[in-house]
C-alpha positions as CSV (number, residue, x, y, z in Angstrom):
1,X,59.1,19.4,47.3
2,X,59.0,20.4,51.0
3,X,60.2,23.8,52.4
4,X,63.9,24.2,53.0
5,X,65.0,25.7,56.3
6,X,67.4,28.6,56.1
7,X,71.1,27.9,56.9
8,X,74.0,30.1,57.9
9,X,76.6,30.3,55.2
10,X,79.3,32.1,57.1
11,X,79.1,30.7,60.7
12,X,82.5,32.1,61.7
13,X,81.5,35.7,60.8
14,X,78.1,35.4,62.6
15,X,79.7,34.0,65.8
16,X,82.4,36.6,65.9
17,X,79.9,39.4,65.3
18,X,77.5,38.1,67.9
19,X,80.2,38.0,70.6
20,X,82.0,41.2,69.7
21,X,78.9,43.3,69.6
22,X,77.5,42.0,72.9
23,X,77.3,44.4,75.9
24,X,79.8,43.7,78.6
25,X,77.5,45.2,81.2
26,X,75.4,42.0,81.4
27,X,78.4,39.7,82.2
28,X,77.7,39.4,86.0
29,X,74.0,38.9,85.4
30,X,74.5,36.1,82.9
31,X,76.9,34.0,85.0
32,X,75.0,34.5,88.2
33,X,71.7,33.6,86.6
34,X,73.1,30.4,85.3
35,X,74.4,29.6,88.8
36,X,71.0,30.4,90.4
37,X,69.0,28.3,87.9
38,X,71.3,25.3,88.5
39,X,71.6,25.7,92.3
40,X,67.8,25.7,92.8
41,X,67.8,22.1,91.4
42,X,70.1,20.9,94.2
43,X,68.8,19.2,97.3
44,X,67.2,21.4,99.9
45,X,69.9,22.6,102.3
46,X,72.7,22.4,99.7
47,X,71.5,25.1,97.3
48,X,74.6,27.3,97.2
49,X,76.3,29.9,95.1
50,X,79.8,31.0,95.9
51,X,81.8,33.8,94.3
52,X,85.5,34.0,95.0
53,X,88.9,34.6,93.4
54,X,90.9,31.7,91.9
55,X,94.6,32.3,91.6
56,X,96.3,31.2,88.4
57,X,100.0,31.8,88.0
58,X,99.8,34.4,90.7
59,X,96.9,36.4,89.1
60,X,93.4,36.5,90.6
61,X,90.5,35.3,88.3
62,X,86.8,35.9,89.0
63,X,85.0,32.6,89.8
64,X,81.4,31.6,90.0
65,X,80.6,28.2,91.7
66,X,77.3,26.6,92.3
67,X,75.7,23.3,93.4
68,X,73.0,21.7,91.3
69,X,72.9,19.1,88.5
70,X,76.4,18.7,87.1
71,X,77.5,17.9,83.5
72,X,79.5,14.9,82.2
73,X,82.0,15.3,79.3
74,X,79.4,15.1,76.5
75,X,77.1,17.6,78.2
76,X,79.9,20.0,79.0
77,X,80.9,20.0,75.3
78,X,77.4,20.6,74.2
79,X,76.9,23.4,76.8
80,X,79.8,25.4,75.4
81,X,78.2,25.7,72.0
82,X,76.2,28.8,71.3
83,X,72.4,28.6,71.5
84,X,72.8,25.4,73.5
85,X,71.9,24.8,77.2
86,X,71.8,21.8,79.5
87,X,68.8,21.2,81.7
88,X,67.0,24.2,80.3
89,X,64.2,24.7,77.8
90,X,65.0,27.0,74.9
91,X,62.4,29.8,74.2
92,X,62.4,33.3,72.8
93,X,60.8,34.6,76.0
94,X,62.8,32.4,78.2
95,X,66.3,30.9,77.9
96,X,68.3,31.9,74.7
97,X,71.3,29.7,75.4
98,X,73.9,32.4,74.4
99,X,74.0,35.0,77.2
100,X,76.8,34.0,79.6
101,X,79.1,32.6,76.8
102,X,78.6,35.6,74.6
103,X,79.0,38.4,77.2
104,X,81.8,36.4,78.9
105,X,83.8,36.0,75.8
106,X,83.4,39.6,74.9
107,X,85.4,40.5,78.0
108,X,87.4,37.3,78.5
109,X,89.0,36.5,75.1
110,X,91.8,34.7,76.9
111,X,89.3,32.1,78.0
112,X,86.5,30.9,80.2
113,X,87.3,27.7,82.1
114,X,84.4,25.4,82.9
115,X,84.6,22.6,85.5
116,X,81.7,20.4,86.3
117,X,81.3,17.5,88.8
118,X,78.7,14.8,88.0
119,X,78.5,11.5,89.9
120,X,81.9,12.1,91.4
121,X,83.7,12.8,88.1
122,X,85.0,16.3,87.3
123,X,85.5,17.4,83.6
124,X,87.0,20.6,82.3
125,X,86.9,22.6,79.1
126,X,88.2,26.1,78.2
127,X,86.7,28.3,75.5
128,X,88.1,31.5,74.1
129,X,89.5,33.3,71.1
130,X,92.1,31.6,68.9
131,X,94.1,34.1,66.8
132,X,95.2,31.3,64.4
133,X,91.7,30.2,63.7
134,X,90.4,33.8,63.8
135,X,87.3,32.8,65.8
136,X,86.2,31.4,69.2
137,X,87.0,27.8,70.0
138,X,87.3,25.1,72.6
139,X,91.0,25.0,73.3
140,X,92.6,21.5,73.0
141,X,95.2,20.5,75.6
142,X,97.9,17.9,75.5
143,X,97.4,15.1,78.0
144,X,100.2,13.3,79.9
145,X,99.9,10.2,77.6
146,X,100.6,12.5,74.5
147,X,97.0,12.6,73.3
148,X,94.9,15.8,73.1
149,X,91.3,16.7,73.6
150,X,89.1,19.7,74.4
151,X,87.2,18.2,77.2
152,X,89.2,16.2,79.8
153,X,88.9,14.5,83.2
154,X,90.4,16.6,86.1
155,X,88.9,14.7,89.0
156,X,92.3,14.1,90.8
157,X,93.3,17.7,90.2
158,X,90.0,19.0,91.7
159,X,90.4,16.7,94.8
160,X,93.9,17.8,95.4
161,X,92.7,21.5,95.3
162,X,90.2,20.6,98.0
163,X,87.1,20.5,95.9
164,X,84.4,18.0,97.2
165,X,83.2,15.4,94.6
166,X,80.5,13.9,96.8
167,X,77.8,16.0,95.2
168,X,77.3,17.7,91.8
169,X,78.6,21.2,91.2
170,X,79.8,23.5,88.4
171,X,82.6,26.1,88.5
172,X,83.2,28.9,85.9
173,X,86.5,30.9,85.9
174,X,86.9,34.1,83.8
175,X,90.5,34.3,82.6
176,X,90.1,37.8,81.1
177,X,91.8,39.5,78.2
178,X,95.4,38.3,79.0
179,X,97.2,36.1,81.4
180,X,98.0,39.0,83.7
181,X,94.4,40.4,83.8
182,X,93.0,40.5,87.4
183,X,89.4,39.8,86.6
184,X,88.4,40.3,90.3
185,X,89.5,43.9,90.4
186,X,88.7,44.5,86.7
187,X,85.7,42.3,85.8
188,X,84.5,44.4,82.9
189,X,87.8,44.7,81.1
190,X,91.5,45.2,81.6
191,X,92.4,48.7,82.8
192,X,88.8,49.3,84.0
193,X,89.1,49.2,87.8
194,X,85.8,49.1,89.7
195,X,84.7,49.4,93.3
196,X,85.7,46.4,95.4
197,X,82.1,45.5,96.0
198,X,81.0,45.8,92.4
199,X,80.1,42.1,91.8
200,X,77.8,41.7,94.8
201,X,76.3,45.2,94.3
202,X,75.6,44.4,90.6
203,X,73.8,41.2,91.7
204,X,71.9,43.0,94.4
205,X,70.7,45.7,92.0
206,X,69.7,43.3,89.2
207,X,68.0,40.5,91.1
208,X,64.8,41.2,93.1
209,X,64.9,37.6,94.3
210,X,67.1,34.5,94.2
211,X,65.9,30.9,93.5
212,X,64.0,29.3,96.4
213,X,66.3,28.2,99.1
214,X,69.5,29.4,97.4
215,X,72.1,30.9,99.6
216,X,74.7,33.3,98.0
217,X,78.1,33.9,99.6
218,X,80.8,36.3,98.4
219,X,84.5,36.2,99.3
220,X,85.5,39.2,101.5
221,X,88.1,40.1,98.8
222,X,85.1,41.5,96.8
223,X,82.7,42.9,99.4
224,X,82.6,46.2,101.2
225,X,83.7,46.5,104.8
226,X,86.6,44.7,106.5
227,X,88.6,42.0,104.6
228,X,90.3,44.0,101.9
229,X,93.3,42.1,100.7
230,X,92.1,38.9,102.4
231,X,90.5,35.8,101.0
232,X,89.0,32.6,102.3
233,X,86.2,34.3,104.4
234,X,82.8,35.0,102.9
235,X,79.8,37.2,103.6
236,X,76.2,36.3,102.7
237,X,74.5,38.3,100.0
238,X,70.8,39.0,100.5
239,X,68.2,40.5,98.2
240,X,66.3,43.7,99.1
241,X,63.2,41.4,99.6
242,X,65.2,39.6,102.4
243,X,65.8,42.8,104.3
244,X,62.8,45.0,103.4
245,X,60.9,44.2,106.7
246,X,63.8,45.8,108.6
247,X,63.1,49.1,107.0
248,X,60.7,51.8,108.3
249,X,57.9,51.1,105.8
250,X,57.1,49.5,102.5
251,X,53.9,48.8,100.6
252,X,52.8,47.1,97.4
253,X,49.9,48.6,95.6
254,X,48.2,46.7,92.7
255,X,46.9,48.6,89.7
256,X,43.5,47.8,88.3
257,X,43.8,44.8,86.0
258,X,46.5,43.1,88.1
259,X,49.3,43.5,85.5
260,X,51.2,46.2,87.4
261,X,52.2,46.4,91.0
262,X,54.1,49.4,92.4
263,X,56.3,48.6,95.4
264,X,57.1,51.7,97.5
265,X,60.1,51.4,99.9
266,X,61.3,53.9,102.5
267,X,65.0,53.3,102.9
268,X,66.6,56.3,104.8
269,X,70.2,56.6,106.0
270,X,71.0,55.4,109.5
271,X,71.1,58.3,111.9
272,X,74.7,57.4,113.0
273,X,76.1,56.1,109.7
274,X,76.4,57.3,106.1
275,X,74.9,54.1,104.8
276,X,71.2,53.4,104.1
277,X,69.4,50.9,106.4
278,X,69.2,48.3,103.6
279,X,73.0,48.5,103.2
280,X,73.6,48.0,106.9
281,X,71.3,45.0,106.8
282,X,73.2,43.5,103.9
283,X,77.0,43.9,104.6
284,X,78.2,42.3,101.4
285,X,76.9,45.1,99.1
286,X,76.6,48.8,98.7
287,X,72.9,49.7,98.6
288,X,71.3,53.0,97.4
289,X,67.7,53.9,96.6
290,X,66.6,53.4,93.0
291,X,63.7,53.1,90.6
292,X,63.4,50.1,88.3
293,X,61.1,47.8,86.3
294,X,60.9,44.2,87.8
295,X,60.1,41.4,85.4
296,X,60.3,37.7,86.4
297,X,62.4,38.5,89.4
298,X,64.9,40.8,87.6
299,X,65.3,44.5,87.5
300,X,65.6,46.6,84.3
301,X,66.1,50.3,83.5
302,X,67.6,50.8,86.9
303,X,68.0,54.5,87.9
304,X,70.0,55.3,91.0
305,X,71.8,58.2,92.5
306,X,71.8,61.3,90.2
307,X,69.9,59.5,87.5
308,X,67.1,58.6,90.0
309,X,67.1,62.1,91.5
310,X,66.7,63.7,88.0
311,X,63.9,61.4,87.0
312,X,62.0,61.2,90.3
313,X,59.8,64.3,89.7
314,X,58.2,62.5,86.7
315,X,57.1,59.8,89.2
316,X,55.6,62.3,91.6
317,X,58.7,62.5,93.8
318,X,60.1,66.0,93.6
319,X,62.1,65.5,96.8
320,X,63.0,62.3,98.7
321,X,64.6,60.2,96.0
322,X,67.5,59.6,98.4
323,X,65.2,57.8,100.8
324,X,62.6,56.2,98.5
325,X,62.9,53.2,96.3
326,X,60.3,52.4,93.6
327,X,59.9,49.0,92.1
328,X,57.4,48.6,89.2
329,X,56.6,44.9,89.1
330,X,55.2,43.7,85.8
331,X,53.2,40.6,85.0
332,X,55.1,38.0,82.8
333,X,53.0,38.7,79.7
334,X,53.5,42.5,79.8
335,X,57.1,42.6,78.7
336,X,59.9,40.6,77.0
337,X,63.7,40.9,77.5
338,X,65.7,42.0,74.5
339,X,68.4,39.7,72.9
340,X,71.1,40.5,75.5
341,X,68.8,41.0,78.4
342,X,70.0,44.5,79.2
343,X,66.5,45.9,78.6
344,X,62.8,45.1,78.3
345,X,60.7,45.4,75.2
346,X,57.0,45.6,74.4
347,X,55.8,42.2,73.1
348,X,53.8,43.6,70.2
349,X,56.6,45.4,68.3
350,X,59.7,44.8,70.5
351,X,60.3,48.5,71.0
352,X,62.2,49.5,74.2
353,X,60.3,49.7,77.5
354,X,61.4,52.1,80.2
355,X,60.3,53.0,83.7
356,X,58.8,56.3,82.6
357,X,56.2,54.3,80.6
358,X,54.6,53.6,84.0
359,X,55.2,56.8,85.9
360,X,51.5,57.6,85.9
361,X,50.9,54.4,88.0
362,X,53.5,55.5,90.5
363,X,51.9,58.9,90.9
364,X,48.3,57.7,91.0
365,X,48.7,54.7,93.3
366,X,51.0,56.5,95.8
367,X,50.0,55.9,99.5
368,X,49.6,58.8,101.9
369,X,52.6,57.7,104.0
370,X,54.9,58.1,100.9
371,X,53.5,61.6,100.3
372,X,54.3,62.4,103.9
373,X,57.9,61.2,103.4
374,X,58.1,63.5,100.3
375,X,56.8,66.5,102.3
376,X,59.3,65.8,105.1
377,X,62.2,65.7,102.6
378,X,61.2,68.9,100.9
379,X,63.5,71.8,101.6
380,X,62.0,74.5,103.9
381,X,61.4,77.9,102.3
382,X,60.0,81.2,103.6
383,X,59.0,82.3,100.1
384,X,55.3,82.2,99.5
385,X,54.8,81.7,95.8
386,X,51.0,81.6,95.9
387,X,50.6,85.0,94.3
388,X,53.1,84.0,91.6
389,X,51.1,80.8,90.9
390,X,47.9,82.7,90.8
391,X,49.2,85.2,88.2
392,X,50.5,82.4,86.0
393,X,47.2,80.6,86.3
394,X,45.4,83.7,85.1
395,X,47.8,83.9,82.2
396,X,47.3,80.3,81.2
397,X,43.5,80.7,81.6
398,X,43.5,83.3,78.8
399,X,44.6,80.6,76.3
400,X,41.9,78.1,77.4
401,X,44.2,75.2,76.9
402,X,42.4,71.9,77.4
403,X,43.8,69.5,80.0
404,X,45.5,66.5,78.5
405,X,43.8,63.4,79.8
406,X,44.7,60.6,77.4
407,X,47.1,58.0,78.7
408,X,49.8,56.9,76.3
409,X,48.7,53.8,74.3
410,X,51.7,51.9,75.7
411,X,50.0,51.6,79.1
412,X,48.7,48.0,79.8
413,X,45.3,49.6,80.6
414,X,44.9,50.7,77.0
415,X,42.7,48.5,74.8
416,X,44.4,47.4,71.6
417,X,42.5,47.9,68.3
418,X,41.9,45.0,66.0
419,X,43.9,44.7,62.8
420,X,41.7,45.8,60.0
421,X,44.1,45.1,57.2
422,X,42.6,41.8,56.3
423,X,39.9,41.2,53.7
424,X,39.5,41.7,49.9
425,X,40.4,44.9,48.2
426,X,37.2,44.9,46.0
427,X,33.7,45.7,47.0
428,X,30.9,43.1,47.0
429,X,27.5,44.0,45.5
430,X,24.7,44.5,48.1
431,X,21.0,44.8,47.4
432,X,19.7,48.0,49.0
433,X,16.2,49.5,49.0
434,X,16.7,52.8,47.2
435,X,13.0,53.7,47.0
436,X,12.9,56.5,49.5
437,X,9.5,58.2,50.3
438,X,9.0,61.6,48.6
439,X,9.0,64.5,50.9
440,X,6.2,67.0,50.6
441,X,6.6,70.6,49.8
442,X,7.7,72.5,52.9
443,X,6.7,76.1,53.6
444,X,8.9,78.7,55.1
445,X,7.8,81.1,57.9
446,X,6.1,83.5,55.2
447,X,4.0,80.7,53.7
448,X,6.1,80.4,50.6
449,X,7.5,77.2,49.1
450,X,10.9,76.4,50.6
451,X,13.8,75.9,48.1
452,X,14.6,72.2,48.2
453,X,18.3,72.9,47.6
454,X,18.4,74.8,50.9
455,X,16.5,72.3,53.0
456,X,18.2,70.6,55.9
457,X,17.7,67.0,56.9
458,X,18.7,67.6,60.5
459,X,16.0,68.7,62.9
460,X,16.3,72.0,64.6
461,X,17.5,71.6,68.2
462,X,16.2,73.6,71.1
463,X,18.8,76.1,72.4
464,X,18.7,76.5,76.2
465,X,19.6,79.9,77.4
466,X,21.7,80.5,80.6
467,X,20.2,82.9,83.1
468,X,21.4,86.5,83.0
469,X,24.7,87.0,84.9
470,X,25.8,83.4,84.3
471,X,29.4,82.8,83.2
472,X,31.8,79.9,82.6
473,X,32.6,77.7,85.6
474,X,36.0,78.0,87.2
475,X,36.9,74.5,86.0
476,X,36.0,75.5,82.4
477,X,38.0,78.7,82.7
478,X,41.1,76.9,84.2
479,X,41.2,73.9,81.9
480,X,45.0,73.4,82.3
481,X,46.5,73.9,85.7
482,X,49.7,75.8,85.9
483,X,52.7,73.7,86.9
484,X,53.9,73.9,90.5
485,X,57.0,76.0,91.1
486,X,59.8,74.9,93.4
487,X,62.9,77.1,93.8
488,X,66.1,75.3,94.7
489,X,69.0,77.0,96.4
490,X,71.0,74.0,97.6
491,X,73.9,73.3,95.2
492,X,73.6,69.6,95.7
493,X,69.9,69.6,94.9
494,X,70.6,71.8,91.8
495,X,73.2,69.3,90.6
496,X,70.9,66.3,91.2
497,X,68.2,67.9,89.0
498,X,70.7,68.6,86.2
499,X,70.1,72.4,86.7
500,X,73.7,73.5,86.9
501,X,74.1,76.4,84.4
502,X,70.3,76.3,83.7
503,X,67.5,78.4,85.0
504,X,64.8,75.8,85.2
505,X,63.5,72.3,84.2
506,X,59.9,71.4,83.5
507,X,58.5,67.9,84.2
508,X,55.4,67.9,82.1
509,X,54.0,64.5,83.4
510,X,54.2,65.6,87.0
511,X,53.3,69.2,86.2
512,X,56.3,70.4,88.3
513,X,58.8,73.1,87.4
514,X,62.1,73.4,89.2
515,X,63.9,76.8,89.2
516,X,67.6,77.2,89.9
517,X,67.8,79.9,92.6
518,X,71.6,80.1,92.1
519,X,71.4,80.8,88.3
520,X,73.7,83.6,87.2
521,X,71.0,86.0,86.2
522,X,69.8,86.2,89.9
523,X,73.1,87.8,90.9
524,X,73.1,90.1,87.9
525,X,69.6,91.3,88.8
526,X,70.6,91.6,92.4
527,X,73.6,93.8,91.6
528,X,71.4,96.2,89.7
529,X,68.8,96.3,92.4
530,X,71.4,96.8,95.1
531,X,72.7,99.9,93.4
532,X,69.2,101.5,93.9
533,X,68.2,100.0,97.2
534,X,71.3,99.7,99.3
535,X,70.4,102.8,101.4
536,X,66.8,101.6,102.0
537,X,67.5,99.8,105.2
538,X,69.9,97.6,107.1
539,X,72.4,96.0,104.6
540,X,71.6,92.4,105.6
541,X,67.9,93.0,105.3
542,X,68.3,94.8,102.0
543,X,70.5,92.0,100.6
544,X,68.1,89.3,101.7
545,X,65.1,91.2,100.2
546,X,66.9,91.7,96.9
547,X,67.8,88.0,96.6
548,X,64.2,86.9,97.3
549,X,62.9,89.4,94.7
550,X,65.5,88.4,92.1
551,X,64.7,84.7,92.5
552,X,60.9,85.2,92.6
553,X,60.7,87.2,89.4
554,X,63.2,84.9,87.6
555,X,60.8,82.1,88.5
556,X,57.9,84.2,87.1
557,X,59.8,84.7,83.8
558,X,60.4,80.9,83.6
559,X,56.8,80.3,84.5
560,X,55.5,82.7,81.7
561,X,57.7,80.9,79.2
562,X,56.3,77.6,80.2
563,X,52.7,78.9,80.0
564,X,53.3,80.3,76.5
565,X,54.8,76.9,75.5
566,X,51.8,75.0,76.9
567,X,49.4,77.3,75.0
568,X,51.0,76.1,71.7
569,X,49.2,72.8,72.2
570,X,46.3,74.5,70.5
571,X,48.3,75.2,67.4
572,X,48.3,72.6,64.6
573,X,51.6,73.9,63.4
574,X,53.4,72.8,66.6
575,X,54.4,69.2,67.1
576,X,55.0,67.5,70.5
577,X,58.8,67.7,69.8
578,X,58.4,71.5,69.2
579,X,56.6,71.8,72.6
580,X,59.4,69.8,74.3
581,X,62.0,72.1,72.9
582,X,60.1,75.2,73.9
583,X,60.1,74.0,77.5
584,X,63.7,72.6,77.5
585,X,66.1,73.9,80.2
586,X,67.9,75.9,77.5
587,X,64.7,77.7,76.3
588,X,63.7,78.4,79.9
589,X,67.1,79.8,80.6
590,X,66.9,82.3,77.7
591,X,63.6,83.5,79.1
592,X,65.1,83.9,82.5
593,X,68.0,85.9,81.2
594,X,65.7,88.8,80.1
595,X,65.6,90.2,83.6
596,X,65.1,93.8,82.5
597,X,61.4,93.2,81.8
598,X,60.7,92.6,85.5
599,X,63.3,94.8,87.2
600,X,60.7,97.4,88.2
601,X,58.3,94.8,89.7
602,X,61.2,93.2,91.6
603,X,62.2,96.6,92.9
604,X,58.7,97.2,94.3
605,X,58.5,93.8,95.8
606,X,62.0,94.2,97.5
607,X,60.9,97.6,98.9
608,X,57.8,96.0,100.5
609,X,60.0,93.4,102.1
610,X,62.5,96.0,103.4
611,X,59.7,98.1,104.7
612,X,58.1,95.4,106.7
613,X,61.6,94.3,107.9
614,X,60.2,90.8,108.3
615,X,62.6,89.1,105.9
616,X,64.1,85.7,107.0
617,X,67.7,85.1,106.1
618,X,68.5,83.6,102.6
619,X,71.9,82.3,101.7
620,X,73.7,84.4,99.1
621,X,74.2,83.0,95.7
């Protein structure tokens, strides 16, 4: 008897669960990707995608239209089944055949209307949720002759609406969650209004490139700029790759092995506008800097705005995230998309892949011009923290913590070990020569016979003595470098680094520590110092000196707490999670709050500043 393939007993339950658990966030990606893959099959010069509103009973419905190979009635019916596609090859690492229908029906239970023109004939079908059936169906319609069907000819209707039937095309209309649902203004769900340019912006962020020769146009009703409330006019949507040569600088750097390429892009704001240069070169969309993984022309794990600013220090960009975009381009074999294509996974165990898995590449391959941009974007400060860094380095040297040099095994550069689980679980007999030569009696230094039980097989090694006065090298003494300290006093920068209400944040991969110069304990310490020093000089000079002293010694307390936490790497009783908690913003804040321990040092430092009267102005907390 041959093997029996597994079947699905309750198909209705499986289909309902598959659709209702799908993420809505991938909706735009799925419908656009289908359109792009179809349009690239059209004749050169007619590879088009258009996105526009279709009005049904006075309500706008989001519509995707593309040229390319059309579908007849049989193909259209087949295409609306799950795990079914036309003109595509099904594969686990390629097309799944469920994306657009599943994510679309999650948001558009009222229905998704498909029209496709093939050889001059236009057919139509609508799929959606049928409450009577309790599942998702192809809706039947009653035809003028009294018959009914789920797929029907609408060629005359399409021609009357002005649609050209001289070439193949396909149109998809999202009807939404109800008849009155405006899916142009609320594409991800009724009551969830989004920015007018959400659709083109989502496409711009997700797709690093379009199909060869494909032109994308979006109705002005859903683009930024003029045209609000209008329809019938379009703007062309470009990829970042299309406009990158218009930016000040960009560079691709390939990592050894060729599986990872880091694309560094300088995208500053226009000097006379609030928009970035890439946004001005691409009027259909809103464009901001970001960091993302790029796999097969699509971006994953996209970090932009505050999320990118908060994560950027891990990538070696403590400042400048507002003007720098980082794309981490991966070879096809390095990653696989997950089921709903809203994230990448590692091929070996399908665990999630994130941009931080490759932050070492971004830091190590960074060109000098990018470092110069970072330096130019760094806030100016008159505080010299060299002495503070030196004191903390001496403290860390006392613990002799070895520098961590191993790369995480997830890096493509890591060599996988072979699976050793194979083989038999019993030993095989092996013939070995067990006749070892007898050792002669050995004599100790007094000429007596040495005790065999105390003899050593290893030979005595020569010990080389260092010359008098020699000591450990500086590199051996300072095995672990103390993290660099950066004090922030700009409220916007503090918010971007998620430091509001926190004293500091430690980025261990980049060995950078940010300190909140506006943290509440600074003011408490300043008030106490002011009570003792207010008569020491000019009020403004005294206040400035007190603020600098309060911030500097709070940074020192945060630095000490970090050093003590790093030293725990030597303890077998501390896990990596324990170390992360010890350097968390909350733990560093508790260390900063104990300002009494450094009040006398801060007082002496402030007195020195007042005495020299060479104190630049510092904004008050």
